C-alpha positions as CSV (number, residue, x, y, z in Angstrom):
1,M,1.5,15.6,26.8
2,P,-0.4,16.0,30.1
3,T,-1.7,12.7,31.5
4,S,-5.3,13.9,31.6
5,L,-5.2,14.9,27.9
6,F,-3.7,11.5,27.0
7,M,-6.3,9.6,29.0
8,T,-9.1,11.7,27.3
9,R,-7.8,10.7,23.9
10,I,-7.5,7.1,24.9
11,R,-11.2,7.1,26.1
12,H,-12.3,8.8,23.0
13,L,-10.5,6.3,20.8
14,W,-12.0,3.4,22.8
15,I,-15.5,4.8,22.4
16,Q,-14.9,4.9,18.6
17,L,-13.5,1.4,18.4
18,A,-15.4,-0.6,21.0
19,P,-18.7,-1.4,19.2
20,G,-17.0,-2.9,16.1
21,L,-14.1,-4.5,17.9
22,M,-16.4,-6.1,20.5
23,L,-18.6,-7.5,17.8
24,A,-15.6,-9.1,16.1
25,V,-14.5,-10.5,19.5
26,V,-17.9,-12.1,20.1
27,I,-18.0,-13.6,16.6
28,A,-14.4,-14.8,17.0
29,S,-15.2,-16.5,20.4
30,L,-18.1,-18.3,18.8
31,A,-15.8,-19.3,15.8
32,V,-13.3,-20.8,18.2
33,L,-15.9,-23.0,19.9
34,L,-17.3,-24.1,16.5
35,G,-13.8,-24.7,15.3
36,H,-13.2,-27.2,18.0
37,R,-16.3,-29.1,16.9
38,L,-15.4,-28.8,13.2
39,P,-11.6,-29.1,13.1
40,L,-11.5,-29.7,9.3
41,V,-13.0,-26.3,8.7
42,G,-11.3,-24.5,11.6
43,G,-11.9,-21.3,13.6
44,P,-10.3,-18.9,11.1
45,V,-12.6,-19.9,8.2
46,I,-15.6,-20.0,10.5
47,G,-14.8,-16.5,11.7
48,I,-14.7,-15.1,8.2
49,V,-18.0,-16.8,7.2
50,L,-19.8,-15.7,10.4
51,G,-18.6,-12.2,9.9
52,I,-19.9,-12.1,6.4
53,A,-23.2,-13.6,7.5
54,V,-23.6,-10.9,10.2
55,R,-22.7,-8.1,7.9
56,N,-25.1,-9.1,5.1
57,L,-28.0,-10.3,7.2
58,F,-28.1,-7.7,10.0
59,S,-26.1,-4.7,8.5
60,P,-24.4,-3.3,11.6
61,G,-24.6,0.5,11.7
62,T,-21.9,3.0,10.9
63,R,-20.8,3.2,14.6
64,F,-19.3,-0.3,14.2
65,N,-17.1,0.7,11.2
66,A,-14.1,2.1,13.0
67,G,-13.7,-0.9,15.3
68,I,-14.2,-3.3,12.4
69,A,-11.6,-1.6,10.3
70,F,-9.2,-1.5,13.2
71,G,-9.7,-5.3,13.8
72,G,-9.1,-6.2,10.2
73,V,-5.8,-4.3,10.0
74,K,-4.1,-3.6,13.3
75,V,-5.3,-6.8,15.2
76,L,-4.1,-8.9,12.2
77,Q,-0.7,-7.2,12.3
78,W,-0.4,-7.8,16.0
79,S,-1.3,-11.4,15.6
80,I,1.4,-11.9,13.0
81,V,4.0,-10.2,15.3
82,A,3.0,-12.6,18.0
83,L,3.5,-15.6,15.7
84,G,7.0,-14.4,15.2
85,A,7.7,-15.1,18.8
86,G,7.3,-18.8,18.1
87,L,9.7,-18.9,15.2
88,S,13.5,-18.6,15.2
89,L,15.3,-16.3,12.8
90,G,16.9,-19.4,11.2
91,Q,13.4,-20.7,10.3
92,V,12.3,-17.3,9.0
93,G,15.4,-16.8,6.8
94,H,15.4,-20.4,5.5
95,T,11.8,-20.3,4.6
96,G,12.0,-16.9,3.0
97,L,14.9,-17.9,0.7
98,Q,13.3,-21.3,0.0
99,S,10.1,-19.7,-1.3
100,L,11.7,-16.8,-3.2
101,A,12.0,-18.6,-6.5
102,V,8.3,-19.7,-6.4
103,T,7.3,-16.2,-5.4
104,V,9.2,-14.6,-8.3
105,V,7.5,-17.1,-10.8
106,T,4.0,-16.5,-9.5
107,M,4.5,-12.7,-9.4
108,T,5.7,-12.7,-13.0
109,T,2.8,-15.0,-14.0
110,A,0.3,-12.6,-12.3
111,F,1.5,-9.5,-14.2
112,L,1.7,-11.3,-17.5
113,A,-1.8,-12.8,-17.1
114,A,-3.2,-9.5,-16.0
115,W,-1.8,-7.7,-19.0
116,L,-2.9,-10.3,-21.5
117,L,-6.4,-10.9,-20.0
118,G,-6.9,-7.2,-19.4
119,R,-6.4,-6.4,-23.1
120,R,-8.5,-9.4,-24.2
121,L,-11.4,-8.5,-21.9
122,G,-11.2,-4.8,-22.5
123,V,-10.7,-3.9,-18.9
124,P,-9.4,-0.4,-18.3
125,R,-5.6,-0.1,-17.9
126,K,-5.6,1.3,-14.4
127,L,-8.0,-1.3,-13.2
128,T,-5.9,-4.0,-14.8
129,I,-2.8,-2.8,-13.0
130,L,-4.6,-2.7,-9.6
131,I,-6.0,-6.3,-10.0
132,G,-2.6,-7.5,-11.2
133,V,-0.7,-5.9,-8.3
134,G,-3.3,-7.1,-5.8
135,T,-3.1,-10.7,-7.0
136,A,0.7,-10.8,-7.4
137,I,1.6,-9.3,-4.0
138,C,-0.7,-8.8,-1.1
139,G,-4.2,-8.0,-2.1
140,G,-5.9,-4.9,-0.7
141,S,-2.6,-3.7,1.0
142,A,-0.8,-3.7,-2.4
143,I,-3.7,-1.9,-4.1
144,A,-3.8,0.7,-1.4
145,A,0.0,1.2,-1.8
146,V,-0.1,1.9,-5.5
147,I,-3.3,3.9,-5.7
148,P,-1.4,7.2,-5.1
149,I,1.0,6.2,-8.0
150,V,-1.6,4.9,-10.6
151,R,-4.3,7.4,-9.6
152,P,-7.3,5.4,-10.6
153,D,-10.9,6.6,-10.4
154,D,-12.6,5.8,-7.1
155,H,-14.9,3.2,-8.7
156,E,-11.9,1.5,-10.2
157,A,-10.2,1.2,-6.8
158,A,-13.4,-0.2,-5.3
159,F,-13.8,-2.7,-8.2
160,A,-10.3,-3.9,-7.7
161,I,-10.5,-4.3,-3.9
162,S,-13.9,-6.1,-4.2
163,T,-12.7,-8.4,-6.9
164,I,-9.5,-9.4,-4.9
165,F,-11.6,-9.8,-1.7
166,L,-14.0,-12.1,-3.5
167,F,-11.2,-14.5,-4.5
168,N,-9.7,-14.3,-1.1
169,L,-12.9,-15.7,0.3
170,V,-13.0,-18.4,-2.3
171,A,-9.4,-19.4,-1.6
172,V,-9.9,-19.7,2.1
173,L,-12.7,-22.2,1.5
174,V,-11.3,-24.0,-1.6
175,F,-7.5,-24.3,-1.2
176,P,-7.5,-26.6,1.9
177,L,-10.1,-28.9,0.3
178,L,-8.1,-29.1,-2.9
179,A,-4.9,-29.7,-0.9
180,H,-6.5,-32.6,1.0
181,L,-7.5,-34.1,-2.3
182,M,-4.0,-33.8,-3.6
183,H,-2.6,-35.2,-0.3
184,M,-0.2,-32.2,0.0
185,S,2.2,-32.0,2.9
186,D,1.9,-29.1,5.4
187,L,5.0,-27.4,3.9
188,G,3.8,-28.0,0.4
189,F,0.4,-26.4,1.2
190,G,2.1,-23.6,3.1
191,L,4.2,-22.7,0.1
192,W,1.2,-22.9,-2.2
193,A,-1.0,-20.8,0.0
194,G,1.7,-18.3,0.7
195,T,2.5,-17.7,-3.0
196,A,-1.0,-18.1,-4.5
197,I,-3.5,-16.5,-2.1
198,N,-3.8,-12.7,-2.1
199,D,-4.3,-11.1,1.3
200,T,-2.2,-12.0,4.4
201,S,-5.4,-12.6,6.3
202,S,-6.6,-15.2,3.8
203,V,-3.2,-16.9,3.7
204,V,-3.2,-17.2,7.5
205,A,-6.8,-18.5,7.6
206,A,-6.2,-21.1,4.9
207,G,-2.8,-22.1,6.4
208,Y,-3.8,-22.7,9.9
209,S,-7.0,-24.4,8.9
210,Y,-4.7,-27.0,7.2
211,G,-2.3,-27.3,10.2
212,K,0.0,-25.4,12.5
213,A,3.1,-26.2,10.4
214,A,1.3,-25.2,7.2
215,G,0.2,-21.9,8.9
216,D,3.6,-21.0,10.1
217,F,5.2,-21.8,6.8
218,A,2.5,-19.9,4.8
219,T,2.8,-16.8,7.0
220,I,6.6,-16.5,6.5
221,V,6.2,-17.1,2.7
222,K,3.5,-14.4,2.5
223,L,5.5,-11.9,4.5
224,T,8.5,-12.4,2.2
225,R,6.2,-11.8,-0.8
226,A,4.7,-8.7,0.8
227,T,8.1,-6.9,1.0
228,L,8.2,-7.0,-2.8
229,I,5.6,-4.2,-2.9
230,I,8.5,-1.8,-2.6
231,P,10.3,-2.6,-5.9
232,V,7.0,-3.0,-7.7
233,A,5.8,0.4,-6.5
234,L,9.0,2.0,-7.5
235,A,8.8,0.4,-11.0
236,L,5.3,1.6,-11.4
237,A,6.3,5.1,-10.3
238,L,9.0,5.2,-12.9
239,A,6.6,3.9,-15.6
240,V,4.0,6.5,-14.7
241,A,6.6,9.3,-14.7
242,A,7.8,8.3,-18.1
243,R,4.2,8.2,-19.4
244,T,3.4,11.7,-18.1
245,K,6.3,13.2,-20.1
246,H,4.1,12.8,-23.2
247,K,1.1,14.4,-21.6
248,T,0.1,17.9,-20.7
249,R,0.9,17.5,-17.0
250,A,4.6,17.4,-16.1
251,A,6.1,14.3,-14.7
252,S,7.3,16.3,-11.7
253,E,3.8,17.0,-10.7
254,S,3.0,13.3,-10.1
255,E,2.9,12.3,-6.4
256,P,6.3,11.0,-5.2
257,V,6.6,7.5,-3.8
258,K,7.1,7.5,-0.1
259,L,8.8,4.3,1.1
260,T,7.7,5.0,4.7
261,K,4.0,4.7,3.6
262,I,4.2,1.6,1.4
263,F,6.6,-0.5,3.5
264,P,4.8,-3.1,5.6
265,W,6.4,-2.1,9.0
266,F,4.7,-4.9,11.0
267,I,7.1,-7.3,9.1
268,L,10.0,-5.7,10.9
269,W,8.3,-6.3,14.3
270,F,7.7,-9.9,13.2
271,V,11.4,-10.3,12.6
272,A,12.2,-8.5,15.9
273,A,9.9,-11.0,17.8
274,S,11.6,-13.9,16.1
275,A,15.0,-12.4,17.0
276,M,13.9,-12.2,20.7
277,R,12.9,-15.8,20.6
278,S,16.2,-16.8,19.0
279,V,18.3,-15.2,21.7
280,G,16.2,-16.6,24.5
281,A,14.5,-13.3,25.5
282,I,11.1,-15.0,25.3
283,P,10.9,-17.9,27.8
284,V,10.2,-21.3,26.2
285,A,7.4,-21.8,28.8
286,A,5.6,-18.7,27.6
287,Q,5.7,-19.5,23.9
288,P,2.6,-21.8,23.8
289,A,0.5,-19.2,25.5
290,I,1.8,-16.5,23.1
291,H,0.9,-18.8,20.1
292,Q,-2.6,-19.4,21.4
293,A,-3.1,-15.7,21.9
294,A,-1.8,-15.1,18.3
295,E,-4.3,-17.7,16.9
296,Y,-7.2,-16.0,18.8
297,L,-6.2,-12.6,17.5
298,I,-6.1,-14.0,14.0
299,I,-9.7,-15.2,14.3
300,V,-10.7,-11.8,15.7
301,A,-9.1,-10.1,12.7
302,L,-10.6,-12.5,10.2
303,S,-14.1,-12.0,11.8
304,A,-13.6,-8.3,11.4
305,I,-12.6,-8.7,7.8
306,G,-15.8,-10.8,7.3
307,L,-17.8,-8.0,8.8
308,S,-16.4,-5.6,6.2
309,A,-17.5,-7.8,3.2
310,D,-20.4,-6.2,1.5
311,L,-21.7,-8.9,-0.9
312,R,-24.1,-6.5,-2.6
313,R,-21.2,-4.2,-3.5
314,M,-19.2,-7.1,-4.8
315,A,-22.1,-8.1,-7.0
316,C,-22.0,-4.6,-8.6
317,T,-18.4,-4.8,-9.7
318,G,-19.4,-6.1,-13.1
319,I,-18.4,-9.4,-14.8
320,R,-15.2,-8.3,-16.7
321,P,-13.1,-7.3,-13.7
322,V,-14.3,-10.5,-12.0
323,L,-13.2,-12.6,-15.0
324,L,-9.9,-10.8,-15.0
325,G,-9.4,-11.5,-11.3
326,L,-10.4,-15.1,-11.8
327,G,-8.0,-15.7,-14.7
328,V,-5.0,-14.1,-12.9
329,W,-5.8,-15.9,-9.7
330,V,-6.0,-19.3,-11.4
331,A,-2.8,-18.6,-13.4
332,V,-0.9,-17.8,-10.1
333,A,-2.3,-20.9,-8.3
334,V,-1.4,-23.2,-11.2
335,S,2.1,-21.8,-11.7
336,S,2.8,-22.2,-8.0
337,L,1.9,-25.9,-8.2
338,L,3.8,-26.4,-11.4
339,V,7.0,-24.9,-9.9
340,Q,6.7,-27.2,-6.9
341,L,6.1,-30.1,-9.1
342,A,9.1,-29.3,-11.3
343,T,11.4,-28.9,-8.3
344,G,10.2,-32.1,-6.7
345,R,8.4,-30.5,-3.8
346,L,5.0,-32.1,-4.5
């Protein structure tokens, strides 16, 4: 590609992203300053709250949308990769294996609770699946991954994402407060947050608002949990294919599962950064600066996510999906605590 054409595309991309991204940066910078004054709340939580306030009080125009979406997804992924530079492969592997049993229990609980409550509340089957998958694995990312498989109506996908996002916000505010009341350790809280909060962004926000060790631990636990979207998506694809055999449309016409689309590739970059740290490719002297940069990028991403939260739209989702999301979320949170209690981790 000629250099001039490449630079033209970069300028065009920057023009698209700059308004929303710069708004998120301004909010994040204010959140960092307020976070130093309110350490019990922390910059990540303040960033989300400020973003929500700006979105719903001032309604930024559509020209901000591209940058806000970029900040909420790509900047968050970059921040997590940067966090990997401060963790050894030994830490990552040990934490992932240590949390796997709790993760399996909470995922099983989420799917069972979604199935039972969905039938009890009369929530449509596809919407129940989306809320169950979003709560069990990784929130909006998991929902997006299974939409091509389940093929819900547009309003069902919007309902599911809004419901999951609502409880993400509640978790960021409530989990640290409950953990302080229960006098949880950093590692205990990291395991609880990583297995019981939906989206990666909310796990990171809650974890680092509790403490650095809690944030590191919660992030690894959450990334381990996120990789399970692959077997879950494959299982759903098989179930949908079997179901379509008894309908007019042939099973072969259903959209195939593409692993390259559903796999969270940024997790591989996180592991690669951890490997570089383990072999000494990242100087020890540079690691504190990298971690500070990662924390700032996290707050930028969370501010962008707050800017994407339309409270009016959430209010229109209806009460039954919200009750379903609440029931599944509570079941997952309690099951995570019970497993830790049973294994002597609390």
